[in-house]
C-alpha positions in Angstrom: 8.7 -66.9 212.0 10.5 -69.2 209.5 7.8 -71.8 209.6 5.1 -69.2 208.9 7.0 -67.8 206.0 7.4 -71.3 204.5 3.6 -71.9 204.8 3.0 -68.6 203.1 5.3 -69.6 200.3 3.7 -73.0 200.0 0.2 -71.4 199.9 1.4 -68.9 197.3 2.8 -71.7 195.2 -0.5 -73.6 195.4 -2.5 -70.6 194.4 -0.2 -69.8 191.5 -0.3 -73.4 190.3 -4.1 -73.5 190.5 -4.3 -70.3 188.3 -1.8 -71.8 185.9 -3.7 -75.1 185.6 -7.0 -73.3 184.9 -6.2 -73.5 181.2 -5.9 -77.0 179.7 -2.5 -78.4 178.6 -3.1 -77.7 174.9 -3.9 -74.1 175.5 -0.7 -73.7 177.6 1.4 -75.4 174.9 0.0 -73.2 172.2 0.6 -70.1 174.3 4.2 -71.2 175.0 4.8 -71.7 171.2 3.4 -68.2 170.5 5.7 -66.8 173.2 8.7 -68.5 171.7 7.7 -67.2 168.3 7.5 -63.7 169.7 10.9 -64.1 171.4 12.4 -65.1 168.0 10.8 -62.1 166.3 12.1 -59.8 169.0 15.6 -61.3 168.5 15.3 -60.6 164.7 14.4 -57.0 165.5 17.4 -56.3 167.7 19.9 -55.5 164.8 17.3 -53.2 163.3 16.8 -51.4 166.6 20.6 -51.0 167.0 20.8 -49.4 163.5 17.8 -47.2 164.3 19.5 -46.1 167.5 22.7 -45.2 165.5 20.6 -43.1 163.2 18.8 -41.3 166.1 22.2 -40.6 167.8 23.6 -39.2 164.5 20.5 -37.0 164.1 20.5 -35.6 167.6 23.2 -32.8 167.2 21.2 -31.6 164.1 17.9 -31.7 166.0 19.5 -29.8 168.9 20.7 -27.1 166.4 17.3 -26.9 164.8 15.7 -26.4 168.3 18.2 -23.7 169.1 17.5 -21.8 165.9 13.7 -22.3 166.4 13.9 -20.8 169.9 15.8 -17.8 168.6 13.2 -17.4 165.8 10.4 -17.5 168.4 12.1 -14.9 170.5 12.6 -12.6 167.5 9.4 -13.5 165.6 8.3 -11.0 163.0 4.8 -12.7 162.7 4.9 -13.7 159.0 1.6 -13.4 157.2 1.3 -17.1 156.4 1.5 -17.9 160.2 -1.2 -15.4 161.2 -4.8 -16.4 162.0 -7.6 -13.9 162.7 -9.6 -15.0 165.8 -12.1 -12.2 165.8 -10.9 -10.2 168.9 -7.2 -10.9 168.3 -4.7 -12.3 165.8 -2.8 -15.5 166.7 0.7 -16.1 165.4 0.9 -19.9 164.9 4.7 -19.8 164.9 5.4 -18.1 168.2 1.8 -18.6 169.6 1.5 -14.9 170.5 -1.9 -13.3 170.7 -1.8 -9.9 169.1 -4.6 -7.5 169.8 -5.8 -5.4 166.9 -7.5 -2.1 167.1 -10.7 -1.8 165.0 
């Protein structure tokens, strides 16, 4: 079993090497330089991402409160005129998404 696994690993290595060597050396070097440049740019981005995360975390309690108030408003919706759209057979409240049947 151990010998067979070793052969499979050797075969896999050969196959991966053949795929890697499909591109010429200059293309591989250029790609590696681009990858290194991207890694450098991502490292530059890390402090900004940390700051953005701090802002998002600071916003979250406010967003939660907004969602809570919005859910209460949906439950108690008075269907304000500026949120109503007439759809022919019914009126749709865009705020609470209720369909309101109207009698002609």
